[in-house]
C-alpha positions in Angstrom: 82.9 103.4 135.2 84.2 100.3 137.1 87.1 98.6 135.4 85.5 95.5 134.9 82.8 97.2 133.0 85.4 99.2 131.1 87.2 95.8 130.3 84.1 94.4 128.9 83.1 97.4 126.9 86.6 97.6 125.3 86.5 93.8 124.4 83.0 94.3 122.9 84.7 96.8 120.5 88.0 94.8 119.9 86.7 91.4 119.6 85.5 91.8 115.9 89.5 91.5 115.4 91.0 87.9 114.8 94.1 88.7 116.8 92.0 89.6 120.0 91.4 86.5 122.0 90.3 88.0 125.4 90.8 90.4 128.0 91.3 90.4 132.0 91.7 92.9 134.7 95.0 92.7 136.5 96.3 94.0 139.5 100.0 94.9 140.2 101.0 96.6 143.2 97.4 97.5 144.1 97.0 99.4 140.6 94.4 97.4 138.4 94.8 97.5 134.6 93.2 96.0 131.6 94.9 93.3 129.7 94.1 92.5 126.1 95.2 88.9 125.2 96.4 88.5 121.6 96.8 85.8 119.3 99.6 87.4 117.8 100.5 91.2 117.6 100.7 93.1 114.5 101.1 96.8 114.0 97.5 97.0 112.6 96.0 95.8 115.6 98.6 97.3 118.2 97.4 100.7 116.6 93.9 100.0 117.3 94.5 99.3 121.1 94.2 102.5 123.1 97.1 103.1 125.8 94.1 103.6 128.2 90.2 103.3 128.2 87.8 105.1 130.6 90.6 106.3 132.8 92.2 103.0 132.9 95.5 101.9 131.8 95.7 99.1 129.0 98.3 96.6 128.2 98.6 93.8 125.6 100.0 90.3 126.1 100.4 87.7 123.4 99.1 84.7 124.7 98.5 82.6 121.4 94.9 81.1 120.8 92.8 80.1 123.7 90.9 76.9 123.4 87.8 75.5 125.5 87.8 71.9 126.4 
């Protein structure tokens, strides 16, 4: 599975939680990984986010809320 597809699939699973505000695929040193953006980090939500998904590393980042203009 492509990392972009894995990111979308993981987001579809996690978006039910209020703390999850988005996902992205990021590359550092030519190594892509999935980022889960969180409004706030709680132990409950961090326990639900896997360290990897479909063979891709997953990281979290606290971004706060996203607003569309």
